[in-house]
C-alpha positions, 0 to 999 in steps of 0.5 A: 600804621602811623608815620610821623612827619618832622618839618622845620616848624616841628623841630623849632617848636620842640627846641623852643619847648625844651630850650630852658632845659639846655643848661646843666641840671641844677638838681645835681651838685656836680664834681668840679673838673678842669676840662670838658673831657673830664665832665664827659668821662664822668657822664659816660661813667654815670650813663654806664651805671644807668644813672641817666639823668645825672649823666645828662647834667655832666654832659651839659656842663661839658657842652657849656664849656665847649661852646666857649671854644669855637674850634671844638665844634665837632666835640659839641656835636658829639656831646649833644649826641651823648645828651640825646642818648641820655634822654633816649634811655630815659624814654624822653623821646622828644628831648632826645630828638631835639638833642640829636637834631642839634648834633646833626645841625652842628655837624653839618655846619662844621663840615660845611665850614671845612669844605669852604676853606679847602681850596 
């Protein structure tokens, strides 16, 4: 039985290998929406239809918009998780793992920031 060990170095390597994959997919012409929620709704619809690669493009667009607004950090984590789910459905496990880790890191930072202000 093989056990995988993920160190910080391994995760950094995975993220670096896939960093060029962090922007919205250029192979899909995305519908124009006004809010990140709209892009996420379209991504969820496409995901439920089994159109995983297209759903990832919409989730990434929503993430790009959310990264501009610092107050939406928990939403960034949730959108990153959705992207990871899309890659998982495509059986692209390393990409999925990198996105799940990103979601976890954002969540930890978000909780840490809120704990620091609750006095």
